[in-house]
N, C-alpha and C positions, 0 to 999 in steps of 0.2 A: 619465876619463869614457868611457862607452860609449854607442853609438846603437842601441837595440834596435828601433826604429821610425823610418821617416821623419819628421823634424821634431820628435823627441823626443830628450833626452839625459837620462842618468841618471848622478848623481854620487853615490858613497858617502860619507857623512858621519856624523854621528850620527844614523842613521836614513838614509832614502833622500831626494834632492833631485832633483826632475825638472823639466827646462827643456823646456817644450811650445811649439810653434807650431801653431796650430789655424786653419782657415777655419770662420766661424759663418754659417749659413744656414737656411732653411726646407728641409725635405727632404719626399720623398714618403711616408715612414714615419709611422706612427699611433703616438702615445704609449700609446694604449691597448693595444697589443700587448705592453707591459712588456719583459721580458727574453727574449721570444720573436723579438725582431727580428733579421733577419740584416744586420748592419751593411754588409757588402760590397754589397748589394743595395739600399741606402738612399741613392738619389742626390738632389742639389739639385732642387729643383722647377724644372721648365722656365721660361725666361723671366725669371729673376732678373737683375737688374743687379749689376755689381761693387760699386756703393754699397750694396747689400743685403746684402753677404757681406763683413764686416770679416775681416781676418787678425789674430789677437791672439796674442801672447807672453805667457807667465807662468811663474812659478816655483812648485812645490808642494814643501814640505818635510814629509816624513811620517815621524814617529816611532811605530811600532805601539804602543808602552807608553803613549802619550799619546792621550787620545780624539780629539782634534781635529787637523787638517791645518792647516798654515800656508800661505797663498798670498800671494805677493808679486811686485812688478815686473811687474804687469800692464798691458800696452799694447795697444791695438787701433788699426790703421789701416785706413782703407776704399780 
């Protein structure tokens, strides 16, 4: 396994298996900006409480020759 980014592991299997840990919450960025968003400057909204920003871990199995990705082991804690 390798760690290309903080909170993410990549494992080579039949395809790629990603193990991710992410924090979810409302940000100051607008969805209407589409792909033009600078994610490095997209911070969480001020005043959010910890119970409004769960931390989730999950696995994604990507096999490029199959049109769907498989998401498993999703767990969120507040």
